[in-house]
All heavy atoms as TSV, in Angstrom:
chain	resi	resn	atom	element	x	y	z
A	1	MET	N	N	0.847	-1.178	0.002
A	1	MET	CA	C	0.008	-0.006	0.004
A	1	MET	C	C	0.885	1.245	0.001
A	1	MET	O	O	1.837	1.333	0.770
A	1	MET	CB	C	-0.871	-0.023	1.258
A	1	MET	CG	C	-1.720	1.205	1.391
A	1	MET	SD	S	-2.739	1.079	2.879
A	1	MET	CE	C	-2.466	2.658	3.555
A	2	SER	N	N	0.596	2.140	-0.865
A	2	SER	CA	C	1.341	3.394	-0.892
A	2	SER	C	C	0.373	4.564	-0.672
A	2	SER	O	O	-0.819	4.451	-0.929
A	2	SER	CB	C	2.101	3.558	-2.206
A	2	SER	OG	O	1.187	3.659	-3.269
A	3	ILE	N	N	0.925	5.656	-0.213
A	3	ILE	CA	C	0.123	6.840	0.077
A	3	ILE	C	C	0.949	8.063	-0.340
A	3	ILE	O	O	2.167	8.070	-0.160
A	3	ILE	CB	C	-0.279	6.902	1.566
A	3	ILE	CG1	C	-1.210	8.078	1.845
A	3	ILE	CG2	C	0.943	6.939	2.462
A	3	ILE	CD1	C	-1.813	8.070	3.222
A	4	THR	N	N	0.294	9.034	-0.882
A	4	THR	CA	C	0.999	10.258	-1.262
A	4	THR	C	C	1.181	11.136	-0.034
A	4	THR	O	O	0.480	10.967	0.981
A	4	THR	CB	C	0.219	11.054	-2.319
A	4	THR	OG1	O	-1.019	11.489	-1.740
A	4	THR	CG2	C	-0.035	10.236	-3.568
A	5	GLN	N	N	2.119	12.063	-0.125
A	5	GLN	CA	C	2.330	12.950	1.004
A	5	GLN	C	C	1.102	13.838	1.218
A	5	GLN	O	O	0.747	14.128	2.362
A	5	GLN	CB	C	3.574	13.810	0.792
A	5	GLN	CG	C	3.955	14.557	2.065
A	5	GLN	CD	C	5.267	15.239	1.979
A	5	GLN	OE1	O	5.451	16.090	1.110
A	5	GLN	NE2	N	6.211	14.894	2.844
A	6	ALA	N	N	0.441	14.193	0.133
A	6	ALA	CA	C	-0.785	15.037	0.265
A	6	ALA	C	C	-1.857	14.275	1.028
A	6	ALA	O	O	-2.531	14.843	1.889
A	6	ALA	CB	C	-1.284	15.456	-1.110
A	7	ALA	N	N	-2.019	12.980	0.754
A	7	ALA	CA	C	-3.007	12.180	1.449
A	7	ALA	C	C	-2.623	12.000	2.928
A	7	ALA	O	O	-3.487	12.031	3.808
A	7	ALA	CB	C	-3.175	10.824	0.770
A	8	ALA	N	N	-1.323	11.809	3.174
A	8	ALA	CA	C	-0.855	11.690	4.549
A	8	ALA	C	C	-1.073	13.003	5.325
A	8	ALA	O	O	-1.466	12.977	6.494
A	8	ALA	CB	C	0.628	11.312	4.577
A	9	MET	N	N	-0.845	14.113	4.646
A	9	MET	CA	C	-1.087	15.421	5.272
A	9	MET	C	C	-2.579	15.594	5.604
A	9	MET	O	O	-2.927	16.039	6.702
A	9	MET	CB	C	-0.649	16.558	4.345
A	9	MET	CG	C	0.825	16.627	4.091
A	9	MET	SD	S	1.708	17.648	5.248
A	9	MET	CE	C	1.015	19.237	4.937
A	10	ALA	N	N	-3.450	15.229	4.662
A	10	ALA	CA	C	-4.882	15.366	4.895
A	10	ALA	C	C	-5.327	14.458	6.043
A	10	ALA	O	O	-6.125	14.874	6.894
A	10	ALA	CB	C	-5.641	15.002	3.630
A	11	SER	N	N	-4.802	13.257	6.107
A	11	SER	CA	C	-5.119	12.329	7.190
A	11	SER	C	C	-4.643	12.871	8.526
A	11	SER	O	O	-5.364	12.819	9.531
A	11	SER	CB	C	-4.496	10.972	6.922
A	11	SER	OG	O	-4.752	10.081	7.967
A	12	ALA	N	N	-3.426	13.410	8.551
A	12	ALA	CA	C	-2.888	13.978	9.797
A	12	ALA	C	C	-3.713	15.170	10.244
A	12	ALA	O	O	-4.038	15.302	11.429
A	12	ALA	CB	C	-1.424	14.390	9.590
A	13	ARG	N	N	-4.082	16.016	9.298
A	13	ARG	CA	C	-4.893	17.189	9.659
A	13	ARG	C	C	-6.265	16.762	10.196
A	13	ARG	O	O	-6.777	17.366	11.147
A	13	ARG	CB	C	-5.078	18.109	8.455
A	13	ARG	CG	C	-3.788	18.815	8.091
A	13	ARG	CD	C	-3.999	20.307	7.945
A	13	ARG	NE	N	-2.723	20.949	7.765
A	13	ARG	CZ	C	-2.018	21.493	8.749
A	13	ARG	NH1	N	-2.459	21.452	9.970
A	13	ARG	NH2	N	-0.876	22.076	8.501
A	14	ALA	N	N	-6.845	15.701	9.616
A	14	ALA	CA	C	-8.147	15.220	10.100
A	14	ALA	C	C	-7.996	14.675	11.522
A	14	ALA	O	O	-8.841	14.943	12.384
A	14	ALA	CB	C	-8.674	14.132	9.170
A	15	ARG	N	N	-6.927	13.926	11.784
A	15	ARG	CA	C	-6.711	13.381	13.134
A	15	ARG	C	C	-6.416	14.482	14.161
A	15	ARG	O	O	-6.767	14.357	15.327
A	15	ARG	CB	C	-5.578	12.366	13.119
A	15	ARG	CG	C	-5.953	11.084	12.430
A	15	ARG	CD	C	-4.777	10.154	12.318
A	15	ARG	NE	N	-5.123	8.976	11.555
A	15	ARG	CZ	C	-5.367	7.791	12.103
A	15	ARG	NH1	N	-5.282	7.639	13.407
A	15	ARG	NH2	N	-5.683	6.776	11.348
A	16	LEU	N	N	-5.749	15.539	13.699
A	16	LEU	CA	C	-5.453	16.656	14.595
A	16	LEU	C	C	-6.629	17.597	14.746
A	16	LEU	O	O	-6.583	18.526	15.559
A	16	LEU	CB	C	-4.237	17.451	14.051
A	16	LEU	CG	C	-2.904	16.741	14.085
A	16	LEU	CD1	C	-1.871	17.510	13.268
A	16	LEU	CD2	C	-2.437	16.575	15.521
A	17	ASP	N	N	-7.687	17.356	13.951
A	17	ASP	CA	C	-8.864	18.240	13.926
A	17	ASP	C	C	-8.451	19.677	13.636
A	17	ASP	O	O	-8.869	20.629	14.285
A	17	ASP	CB	C	-9.635	18.162	15.257
A	17	ASP	CG	C	-11.035	18.755	15.146
A	17	ASP	OD1	O	-11.580	18.779	14.013
A	17	ASP	OD2	O	-11.593	19.190	16.168
A	18	GLU	N	N	-7.577	19.809	12.651
A	18	GLU	CA	C	-7.066	21.107	12.249
A	18	GLU	C	C	-7.037	21.152	10.697
A	18	GLU	O	O	-6.046	20.770	10.088
A	18	GLU	CB	C	-5.668	21.349	12.797
A	18	GLU	CG	C	-5.141	22.708	12.459
A	18	GLU	CD	C	-3.740	22.940	12.989
A	18	GLU	OE1	O	-3.109	22.014	13.522
A	18	GLU	OE2	O	-3.245	24.061	12.848
A	19	PRO	N	N	-8.114	21.596	10.072
A	19	PRO	CA	C	-8.189	21.576	8.607
A	19	PRO	C	C	-7.188	22.485	7.901
A	19	PRO	O	O	-6.827	22.243	6.746
A	19	PRO	CB	C	-9.628	21.998	8.290
A	19	PRO	CG	C	-10.188	22.562	9.544
A	19	PRO	CD	C	-9.339	22.093	10.683
A	20	SER	N	N	-6.757	23.532	8.575
A	20	SER	CA	C	-5.738	24.423	7.982
A	20	SER	C	C	-4.582	24.569	8.970
A	20	SER	O	O	-4.687	24.206	10.124
A	20	SER	CB	C	-6.332	25.801	7.647
A	20	SER	OG	O	-6.773	26.409	8.823
A	21	SER	N	N	-3.483	25.121	8.482
A	21	SER	CA	C	-2.273	25.196	9.305
A	21	SER	C	C	-2.339	26.347	10.307
A	21	SER	O	O	-1.639	27.328	10.204
A	21	SER	CB	C	-1.038	25.317	8.435
A	21	SER	OG	O	-1.130	26.433	7.605
A	22	THR	N	N	-3.200	26.199	11.300
A	22	THR	CA	C	-3.333	27.200	12.332
A	22	THR	C	C	-2.255	27.003	13.406
A	22	THR	O	O	-1.533	27.932	13.746
A	22	THR	CB	C	-4.728	27.124	12.997
A	22	THR	OG1	O	-5.710	27.228	11.980
A	22	THR	CG2	C	-4.908	28.225	14.009
A	23	TYR	N	N	-2.149	25.785	13.918
A	23	TYR	CA	C	-1.167	25.510	14.958
A	23	TYR	C	C	0.001	24.687	14.423
A	23	TYR	O	O	1.155	25.005	14.670
A	23	TYR	CB	C	-1.854	24.750	16.113
A	23	TYR	CG	C	-0.917	24.532	17.286
A	23	TYR	CD1	C	-0.604	25.575	18.158
A	23	TYR	CD2	C	-0.347	23.300	17.507
A	23	TYR	CE1	C	0.251	25.379	19.215
A	23	TYR	CE2	C	0.512	23.088	18.568
A	23	TYR	CZ	C	0.823	24.136	19.414
A	23	TYR	OH	O	1.671	23.943	20.460
A	24	TRP	N	N	-0.300	23.638	13.666
A	24	TRP	CA	C	0.743	22.771	13.088
A	24	TRP	C	C	0.994	23.221	11.656
A	24	TRP	O	O	0.118	23.165	10.804
A	24	TRP	CB	C	0.303	21.316	13.089
A	24	TRP	CG	C	-0.103	20.825	14.429
A	24	TRP	CD1	C	-1.371	20.686	14.899
A	24	TRP	CD2	C	0.758	20.422	15.476
A	24	TRP	NE1	N	-1.343	20.216	16.192
A	24	TRP	CE2	C	-0.040	20.040	16.573
A	24	TRP	CE3	C	2.136	20.340	15.602
A	24	TRP	CZ2	C	0.480	19.599	17.767
A	24	TRP	CZ3	C	2.655	19.877	16.803
A	24	TRP	CH2	C	1.848	19.523	17.855
A	25	SER	N	N	2.196	23.662	11.357
A	25	SER	CA	C	2.518	24.151	10.026
A	25	SER	C	C	2.658	22.981	9.060
A	25	SER	O	O	2.959	21.851	9.450
A	25	SER	CB	C	3.818	24.963	10.022
A	25	SER	OG	O	4.926	24.117	10.200
A	26	ASP	N	N	2.440	23.258	7.767
A	26	ASP	CA	C	2.625	22.228	6.739
A	26	ASP	C	C	4.056	21.734	6.744
A	26	ASP	O	O	4.327	20.548	6.548
A	26	ASP	CB	C	2.282	22.786	5.353
A	26	ASP	CG	C	0.769	22.926	5.143
A	26	ASP	OD1	O	0.007	22.348	5.934
A	26	ASP	OD2	O	0.370	23.621	4.194
A	27	THR	N	N	5.018	22.623	6.985
A	27	THR	CA	C	6.424	22.247	7.043
A	27	THR	C	C	6.674	21.228	8.148
A	27	THR	O	O	7.359	20.226	7.926
A	27	THR	CB	C	7.309	23.492	7.245
A	27	THR	OG1	O	7.055	24.418	6.190
A	27	THR	CG2	C	8.773	23.128	7.272
A	28	ASP	N	N	6.105	21.489	9.335
A	28	ASP	CA	C	6.262	20.543	10.440
A	28	ASP	C	C	5.655	19.186	10.103
A	28	ASP	O	O	6.266	18.147	10.328
A	28	ASP	CB	C	5.617	21.090	11.717
A	28	ASP	CG	C	6.416	22.184	12.379
A	28	ASP	OD1	O	7.650	22.270	12.109
A	28	ASP	OD2	O	5.830	22.984	13.130
A	29	LEU	N	N	4.425	19.199	9.578
A	29	LEU	CA	C	3.773	17.930	9.240
A	29	LEU	C	C	4.559	17.154	8.194
A	29	LEU	O	O	4.729	15.939	8.318
A	29	LEU	CB	C	2.339	18.193	8.760
A	29	LEU	CG	C	1.332	18.612	9.829
A	29	LEU	CD1	C	-0.047	18.800	9.198
A	29	LEU	CD2	C	1.263	17.628	10.955
A	30	ARG	N	N	5.025	17.845	7.154
A	30	ARG	CA	C	5.831	17.163	6.135
A	30	ARG	C	C	7.097	16.555	6.715
A	30	ARG	O	O	7.458	15.425	6.411
A	30	ARG	CB	C	6.211	18.145	5.018
A	30	ARG	CG	C	5.123	18.377	4.028
A	30	ARG	CD	C	5.638	19.157	2.800
A	30	ARG	NE	N	4.511	19.661	2.065
A	30	ARG	CZ	C	4.009	20.882	2.171
A	30	ARG	NH1	N	4.563	21.757	2.983
A	30	ARG	NH2	N	2.960	21.254	1.470
A	31	ARG	N	N	7.769	17.304	7.591
A	31	ARG	CA	C	8.985	16.789	8.215
A	31	ARG	C	C	8.689	15.551	9.033
A	31	ARG	O	O	9.396	14.550	8.953
A	31	ARG	CB	C	9.634	17.870	9.081
A	31	ARG	CG	C	11.010	17.428	9.640
A	31	ARG	CD	C	11.671	18.501	10.485
A	31	ARG	NE	N	10.984	18.648	11.767
A	31	ARG	CZ	C	10.317	19.718	12.148
A	31	ARG	NH1	N	10.280	20.786	11.373
A	31	ARG	NH2	N	9.716	19.791	13.313
A	32	TRP	N	N	7.617	15.580	9.827
A	32	TRP	CA	C	7.268	14.431	10.670
A	32	TRP	C	C	6.863	13.226	9.820
A	32	TRP	O	O	7.220	12.101	10.135
A	32	TRP	CB	C	6.174	14.807	11.649
A	32	TRP	CG	C	6.647	15.803	12.683
A	32	TRP	CD1	C	7.915	15.913	13.192
A	32	TRP	CD2	C	5.874	16.813	13.293
A	32	TRP	NE1	N	7.973	16.928	14.081
A	32	TRP	CE2	C	6.740	17.506	14.179
A	32	TRP	CE3	C	4.552	17.210	13.188
A	32	TRP	CZ2	C	6.295	18.573	14.970
A	32	TRP	CZ3	C	4.120	18.267	13.965
A	32	TRP	CH2	C	4.978	18.944	14.836
A	33	ILE	N	N	6.118	13.475	8.753
A	33	ILE	CA	C	5.716	12.374	7.869
A	33	ILE	C	C	6.954	11.751	7.228
A	33	ILE	O	O	7.063	10.522	7.165
A	33	ILE	CB	C	4.715	12.886	6.794
A	33	ILE	CG1	C	3.357	13.201	7.452
A	33	ILE	CG2	C	4.566	11.877	5.650
A	33	ILE	CD1	C	2.414	13.985	6.576
A	34	ASN	N	N	7.895	12.569	6.784
A	34	ASN	CA	C	9.141	12.038	6.207
A	34	ASN	C	C	9.956	11.280	7.237
A	34	ASN	O	O	10.528	10.236	6.918
A	34	ASN	CB	C	9.961	13.176	5.593
A	34	ASN	CG	C	9.345	13.706	4.315
A	34	ASN	OD1	O	8.595	13.017	3.637
A	34	ASN	ND2	N	9.643	14.947	4.002
A	35	GLU	N	N	10.019	11.775	8.478
A	35	GLU	CA	C	10.744	11.066	9.529
A	35	GLU	C	C	10.114	9.709	9.809
A	35	GLU	O	O	10.808	8.711	10.001
A	35	GLU	CB	C	10.768	11.920	10.815
A	35	GLU	CG	C	11.705	13.081	10.738
A	35	GLU	CD	C	11.617	13.977	11.982
A	35	GLU	OE1	O	10.913	13.609	12.952
A	35	GLU	OE2	O	12.254	15.044	11.974
A	36	ILE	N	N	8.785	9.665	9.856
A	36	ILE	CA	C	8.071	8.416	10.101
A	36	ILE	C	C	8.325	7.427	8.971
A	36	ILE	O	O	8.587	6.240	9.197
A	36	ILE	CB	C	6.560	8.669	10.282
A	36	ILE	CG1	C	6.306	9.416	11.584
A	36	ILE	CG2	C	5.765	7.375	10.223
A	36	ILE	CD1	C	4.928	10.016	11.675
A	37	ALA	N	N	8.273	7.906	7.726
A	37	ALA	CA	C	8.503	7.035	6.585
A	37	ALA	C	C	9.918	6.462	6.602
A	37	ALA	O	O	10.130	5.258	6.340
A	37	ALA	CB	C	8.248	7.790	5.269
A	38	LEU	N	N	10.899	7.284	6.924
A	38	LEU	CA	C	12.274	6.812	6.995
A	38	LEU	C	C	12.453	5.821	8.152
A	38	LEU	O	O	13.118	4.784	8.002
A	38	LEU	CB	C	13.228	7.996	7.162
A	38	LEU	CG	C	14.722	7.663	7.153
A	38	LEU	CD1	C	15.121	6.943	5.860
A	38	LEU	CD2	C	15.543	8.923	7.313
A	39	ASP	N	N	11.830	6.081	9.296
A	39	ASP	CA	C	11.923	5.163	10.422
A	39	ASP	C	C	11.294	3.816	10.063
A	39	ASP	O	O	11.845	2.757	10.387
A	39	ASP	CB	C	11.218	5.777	11.651
A	39	ASP	CG	C	11.347	4.925	12.886
A	39	ASP	OD1	O	12.502	4.535	13.204
A	39	ASP	OD2	O	10.327	4.634	13.531
A	40	MET	N	N	10.141	3.831	9.393
A	40	MET	CA	C	9.507	2.575	8.984
A	40	MET	C	C	10.384	1.817	8.000
A	40	MET	O	O	10.507	0.592	8.085
A	40	MET	CB	C	8.141	2.878	8.359
A	40	MET	CG	C	7.094	3.299	9.368
A	40	MET	SD	S	5.523	3.836	8.632
A	40	MET	CE	C	5.168	2.567	7.483
A	41	ALA	N	N	11.016	2.533	7.080
A	41	ALA	CA	C	11.891	1.867	6.098
A	41	ALA	C	C	13.102	1.246	6.788
A	41	ALA	O	O	13.510	0.131	6.446
A	41	ALA	CB	C	12.351	2.869	5.043
A	42	ARG	N	N	13.638	1.934	7.772
A	42	ARG	CA	C	14.775	1.374	8.529
A	42	ARG	C	C	14.369	0.131	9.314
A	42	ARG	O	O	15.068	-0.873	9.310
A	42	ARG	CB	C	15.343	2.416	9.485
A	42	ARG	CG	C	16.187	3.447	8.805
A	42	ARG	CD	C	16.817	4.377	9.827
A	42	ARG	NE	N	17.597	5.391	9.172
A	42	ARG	CZ	C	17.581	6.658	9.510
A	42	ARG	NH1	N	16.864	7.080	10.526
A	42	ARG	NH2	N	18.329	7.536	8.845
A	43	ARG	N	N	13.242	0.216	9.989
A	43	ARG	CA	C	12.802	-0.905	10.819
A	43	ARG	C	C	12.445	-2.146	9.988
A	43	ARG	O	O	12.661	-3.277	10.435
A	43	ARG	CB	C	11.608	-0.508	11.688
A	43	ARG	CG	C	11.966	0.444	12.779
A	43	ARG	CD	C	10.702	0.940	13.488
A	43	ARG	NE	N	11.016	1.970	14.437
A	43	ARG	CZ	C	10.860	1.845	15.737
A	43	ARG	NH1	N	10.390	0.717	16.235
A	43	ARG	NH2	N	11.162	2.833	16.542
A	44	THR	N	N	11.869	-1.929	8.829
A	44	THR	CA	C	11.464	-3.061	7.991
A	44	THR	C	C	12.548	-3.460	6.985
A	44	THR	O	O	12.379	-4.429	6.273
A	44	THR	CB	C	10.186	-2.737	7.214
A	44	THR	OG1	O	10.418	-1.606	6.356
A	44	THR	CG2	C	9.034	-2.436	8.160
A	45	GLU	N	N	13.623	-2.680	6.939
A	45	GLU	CA	C	14.723	-2.894	6.015
A	45	GLU	C	C	14.220	-2.985	4.569
A	45	GLU	O	O	14.681	-3.800	3.763
A	45	GLU	CB	C	15.525	-4.128	6.389
A	45	GLU	CG	C	16.150	-3.998	7.762
A	45	GLU	CD	C	16.989	-5.199	8.160
A	45	GLU	OE1	O	17.115	-6.151	7.351
A	45	GLU	OE2	O	17.540	-5.178	9.261
A	46	SER	N	N	13.266	-2.124	4.229
A	46	SER	CA	C	12.685	-2.154	2.900
A	46	SER	C	C	13.472	-1.328	1.879
A	46	SER	O	O	13.271	-1.490	0.690
A	46	SER	CB	C	11.239	-1.658	2.934
A	46	SER	OG	O	11.181	-0.343	3.447
A	47	LEU	N	N	14.353	-0.474	2.354
A	47	LEU	CA	C	15.202	0.301	1.441
A	47	LEU	C	C	16.588	-0.308	1.468
A	47	LEU	O	O	17.295	-0.244	2.486
A	47	LEU	CB	C	15.256	1.778	1.857
A	47	LEU	CG	C	13.974	2.555	1.756
A	47	LEU	CD1	C	14.195	3.994	2.226
A	47	LEU	CD2	C	13.429	2.562	0.344
A	48	ARG	N	N	16.989	-0.888	0.374
A	48	ARG	CA	C	18.315	-1.503	0.304
A	48	ARG	C	C	19.046	-0.952	-0.900
A	48	ARG	O	O	18.445	-0.560	-1.881
A	48	ARG	CB	C	18.206	-3.020	0.164
A	48	ARG	CG	C	17.689	-3.670	1.424
A	48	ARG	CD	C	17.823	-5.140	1.322
A	48	ARG	NE	N	17.314	-5.753	2.536
A	48	ARG	CZ	C	17.389	-7.034	2.779
A	48	ARG	NH1	N	17.944	-7.835	1.912
A	48	ARG	NH2	N	16.920	-7.521	3.892
A	49	GLY	N	N	20.336	-0.987	-0.823
A	49	GLY	CA	C	21.163	-0.537	-1.930
A	49	GLY	C	C	22.490	-1.227	-1.880
A	49	GLY	O	O	22.806	-1.962	-0.945
A	50	THR	N	N	23.258	-1.000	-2.901
A	50	THR	CA	C	24.599	-1.571	-2.920
A	50	THR	C	C	25.605	-0.437	-2.942
A	50	THR	O	O	25.320	0.676	-3.416
A	50	THR	CB	C	24.814	-2.463	-4.160
A	50	THR	OG1	O	24.587	-1.684	-5.339
A	50	THR	CG2	C	23.866	-3.639	-4.147
A	51	TYR	N	N	26.762	-0.724	-2.420
A	51	TYR	CA	C	27.812	0.264	-2.347
A	51	TYR	C	C	29.149	-0.461	-2.437
A	51	TYR	O	O	29.342	-1.515	-1.844
A	51	TYR	CB	C	27.715	1.008	-1.011
A	51	TYR	CG	C	28.902	1.904	-0.715
A	51	TYR	CD1	C	29.104	3.068	-1.443
A	51	TYR	CD2	C	29.806	1.579	0.281
A	51	TYR	CE1	C	30.199	3.877	-1.184
A	51	TYR	CE2	C	30.883	2.398	0.562
A	51	TYR	CZ	C	31.079	3.532	-0.172
A	51	TYR	OH	O	32.153	4.341	0.076
A	52	SER	N	N	30.030	0.064	-3.227
A	52	SER	CA	C	31.361	-0.520	-3.361
A	52	SER	C	C	32.410	0.488	-2.879
A	52	SER	O	O	32.260	1.689	-3.089
A	52	SER	CB	C	31.669	-0.839	-4.843
A	52	SER	OG	O	30.779	-1.812	-5.302
A	53	GLN	N	N	33.446	-0.039	-2.237
A	53	GLN	CA	C	34.514	0.803	-1.766
A	53	GLN	C	C	35.825	0.042	-1.914
A	53	GLN	O	O	35.911	-1.131	-1.589
A	53	GLN	CB	C	34.307	1.183	-0.305
A	53	GLN	CG	C	35.401	2.094	0.207
A	53	GLN	CD	C	35.049	2.749	1.528
A	53	GLN	OE1	O	33.905	2.727	1.958
A	53	GLN	NE2	N	36.035	3.323	2.192
A	54	THR	N	N	36.805	0.719	-2.435
A	54	THR	CA	C	38.135	0.115	-2.546
A	54	THR	C	C	38.750	0.029	-1.169
A	54	THR	O	O	38.685	0.983	-0.400
A	54	THR	CB	C	39.019	0.974	-3.491
A	54	THR	OG1	O	38.366	1.117	-4.744
A	54	THR	CG2	C	40.376	0.320	-3.681
A	55	ILE	N	N	39.320	-1.139	-0.858
A	55	ILE	CA	C	39.921	-1.303	0.443
A	55	ILE	C	C	41.435	-1.490	0.307
A	55	ILE	O	O	41.938	-1.857	-0.740
A	55	ILE	CB	C	39.314	-2.500	1.208
A	55	ILE	CG1	C	39.490	-3.802	0.406
A	55	ILE	CG2	C	37.849	-2.264	1.476
A	55	ILE	CD1	C	39.089	-5.033	1.153
A	56	THR	N	N	42.133	-1.188	1.376
A	56	THR	CA	C	43.586	-1.257	1.406
A	56	THR	C	C	44.020	-2.212	2.504
A	56	THR	O	O	43.496	-2.140	3.627
A	56	THR	CB	C	44.183	0.147	1.680
A	56	THR	OG1	O	43.660	1.061	0.713
A	56	THR	CG2	C	45.704	0.122	1.601
A	57	VAL	N	N	44.945	-3.087	2.204
A	57	VAL	CA	C	45.473	-4.031	3.194
A	57	VAL	C	C	46.038	-3.240	4.371
A	57	VAL	O	O	46.762	-2.256	4.186
A	57	VAL	CB	C	46.565	-4.930	2.563
A	57	VAL	CG1	C	47.210	-5.793	3.616
A	57	VAL	CG2	C	45.969	-5.771	1.455
A	58	GLY	N	N	45.696	-3.657	5.592
A	58	GLY	CA	C	46.201	-3.005	6.792
A	58	GLY	C	C	45.300	-1.904	7.335
A	58	GLY	O	O	45.531	-1.378	8.411
A	59	THR	N	N	44.288	-1.505	6.570
A	59	THR	CA	C	43.340	-0.481	7.044
A	59	THR	C	C	42.171	-1.184	7.709
A	59	THR	O	O	41.517	-2.005	7.097
A	59	THR	CB	C	42.857	0.395	5.875
A	59	THR	OG1	O	43.999	0.960	5.244
A	59	THR	CG2	C	41.946	1.502	6.364
A	60	SER	N	N	41.926	-0.880	8.983
A	60	SER	CA	C	40.892	-1.613	9.730
A	60	SER	C	C	39.532	-0.938	9.758
A	60	SER	O	O	38.543	-1.567	10.065
A	60	SER	CB	C	41.354	-1.864	11.161
A	60	SER	OG	O	41.598	-0.624	11.812
A	61	SER	N	N	39.450	0.352	9.454
A	61	SER	CA	C	38.143	1.001	9.448
A	61	SER	C	C	38.082	2.052	8.341
A	61	SER	O	O	39.088	2.627	7.957
A	61	SER	CB	C	37.859	1.652	10.811
A	61	SER	OG	O	38.769	2.703	11.064
A	62	TYR	N	N	36.877	2.277	7.882
A	62	TYR	CA	C	36.629	3.231	6.818
A	62	TYR	C	C	35.431	4.094	7.197
A	62	TYR	O	O	34.539	3.653	7.913
A	62	TYR	CB	C	36.309	2.508	5.501
A	62	TYR	CG	C	37.475	1.710	4.978
A	62	TYR	CD1	C	37.678	0.395	5.368
A	62	TYR	CD2	C	38.379	2.291	4.085
A	62	TYR	CE1	C	38.762	-0.336	4.889
A	62	TYR	CE2	C	39.440	1.569	3.594
A	62	TYR	CZ	C	39.638	0.261	4.004
A	62	TYR	OH	O	40.700	-0.452	3.524
A	63	THR	N	N	35.404	5.305	6.703
A	63	THR	CA	C	34.269	6.181	6.897
A	63	THR	C	C	33.244	5.851	5.825
A	63	THR	O	O	33.563	5.900	4.633
A	63	THR	CB	C	34.682	7.662	6.780
A	63	THR	OG1	O	35.732	7.919	7.718
A	63	THR	CG2	C	33.500	8.580	7.032
A	64	PRO	N	N	31.992	5.495	6.233
A	64	PRO	CA	C	30.990	5.171	5.225
A	64	PRO	C	C	30.579	6.394	4.396
A	64	PRO	O	O	30.568	7.504	4.917
A	64	PRO	CB	C	29.815	4.625	6.030
A	64	PRO	CG	C	30.004	5.206	7.393
A	64	PRO	CD	C	31.482	5.399	7.571
A	65	LEU	N	N	30.296	6.139	3.152
A	65	LEU	CA	C	29.846	7.213	2.279
A	65	LEU	C	C	28.461	7.686	2.686
A	65	LEU	O	O	28.157	8.852	2.649
A	65	LEU	CB	C	29.843	6.739	0.814
A	65	LEU	CG	C	29.385	7.733	-0.240
A	65	LEU	CD1	C	30.318	8.929	-0.256
A	65	LEU	CD2	C	29.348	7.089	-1.605
A	66	PHE	N	N	27.609	6.741	3.095
A	66	PHE	CA	C	26.232	7.070	3.464
A	66	PHE	C	C	26.090	7.022	4.986
A	66	PHE	O	O	26.313	5.993	5.595
A	66	PHE	CB	C	25.261	6.078	2.824
A	66	PHE	CG	C	25.400	6.009	1.332
A	66	PHE	CD1	C	25.986	4.926	0.726
A	66	PHE	CD2	C	24.963	7.054	0.539
A	66	PHE	CE1	C	26.120	4.873	-0.663
A	66	PHE	CE2	C	25.096	7.001	-0.835
A	66	PHE	CZ	C	25.673	5.928	-1.434
A	67	THR	N	N	25.694	8.123	5.588
A	67	THR	CA	C	25.542	8.159	7.042
A	67	THR	C	C	24.294	7.443	7.500
A	67	THR	O	O	24.120	7.171	8.690
A	67	THR	CB	C	25.528	9.613	7.553
A	67	THR	OG1	O	24.475	10.315	6.897
A	67	THR	CG2	C	26.856	10.274	7.299
A	68	SER	N	N	23.368	7.168	6.571
A	68	SER	CA	C	22.119	6.483	6.957
A	68	SER	C	C	22.252	4.958	6.926
A	68	SER	O	O	21.289	4.267	7.162
A	68	SER	CB	C	20.995	6.926	6.011
A	68	SER	OG	O	21.310	6.554	4.689
A	69	THR	N	N	23.431	4.439	6.693
A	69	THR	CA	C	23.644	2.997	6.651
A	69	THR	C	C	23.431	2.440	8.058
A	69	THR	O	O	24.001	2.917	9.014
A	69	THR	CB	C	25.071	2.652	6.164
A	69	THR	OG1	O	25.225	3.185	4.868
A	69	THR	CG2	C	25.295	1.162	6.146
A	70	THR	N	N	22.589	1.412	8.152
A	70	THR	CA	C	22.339	0.800	9.458
A	70	THR	C	C	22.852	-0.612	9.543
A	70	THR	O	O	23.214	-1.070	10.619
A	70	THR	CB	C	20.832	0.802	9.781
A	70	THR	OG1	O	20.130	0.106	8.738
A	70	THR	CG2	C	20.310	2.213	9.907
A	71	ASN	N	N	22.866	-1.348	8.442
A	71	ASN	CA	C	23.326	-2.733	8.437
A	71	ASN	C	C	24.201	-3.001	7.242
A	71	ASN	O	O	23.934	-2.486	6.147
A	71	ASN	CB	C	22.161	-3.718	8.379
A	71	ASN	CG	C	21.307	-3.663	9.625
A	71	ASN	OD1	O	21.815	-3.574	10.715
A	71	ASN	ND2	N	20.001	-3.726	9.448
A	72	VAL	N	N	25.185	-3.842	7.422
A	72	VAL	CA	C	26.027	-4.299	6.321
A	72	VAL	C	C	25.839	-5.816	6.266
A	72	VAL	O	O	26.043	-6.516	7.247
A	72	VAL	CB	C	27.512	-3.964	6.530
A	72	VAL	CG1	C	28.362	-4.522	5.420
A	72	VAL	CG2	C	27.678	-2.434	6.628
A	73	TYR	N	N	25.418	-6.327	5.122
A	73	TYR	CA	C	25.100	-7.738	5.010
A	73	TYR	C	C	26.255	-8.581	4.482
A	73	TYR	O	O	26.334	-9.759	4.742
A	73	TYR	CB	C	23.887	-7.939	4.093
A	73	TYR	CG	C	22.632	-7.429	4.746
A	73	TYR	CD1	C	22.088	-6.195	4.385
A	73	TYR	CD2	C	21.990	-8.151	5.732
A	73	TYR	CE1	C	20.956	-5.728	5.016
A	73	TYR	CE2	C	20.850	-7.685	6.352
A	73	TYR	CZ	C	20.338	-6.478	5.981
A	73	TYR	OH	O	19.211	-6.010	6.592
A	74	ARG	N	N	27.129	-7.992	3.703
A	74	ARG	CA	C	28.223	-8.786	3.145
A	74	ARG	C	C	29.409	-7.880	2.913
A	74	ARG	O	O	29.282	-6.749	2.485
A	74	ARG	CB	C	27.777	-9.417	1.849
A	74	ARG	CG	C	28.805	-10.372	1.292
A	74	ARG	CD	C	28.280	-11.139	0.114
A	74	ARG	NE	N	27.977	-10.203	-0.972
A	74	ARG	CZ	C	27.526	-10.616	-2.133
A	74	ARG	NH1	N	27.295	-11.879	-2.378
A	74	ARG	NH2	N	27.285	-9.727	-3.090
A	75	VAL	N	N	30.560	-8.400	3.225
A	75	VAL	CA	C	31.813	-7.647	2.995
A	75	VAL	C	C	32.665	-8.421	2.052
A	75	VAL	O	O	32.712	-9.629	2.094
A	75	VAL	CB	C	32.566	-7.431	4.329
A	75	VAL	CG1	C	33.881	-6.688	4.067
A	75	VAL	CG2	C	31.696	-6.654	5.293
């Protein structure tokens, strides 16, 4: 099931009983909706990607290119 941000905003506004941005700004709601979506993706591991990095013998740690990396499945 997918939902657009506009539909999520309308649903949030209905639950908050605030049809227009009187107290909760659209910017705040969008930020929270995006944070929730990212948290759900992390918890369900539904967003995956691949990344390659050249390694050097004797180097024990590297700085990841992506700061949002939570799990590494294969090295």
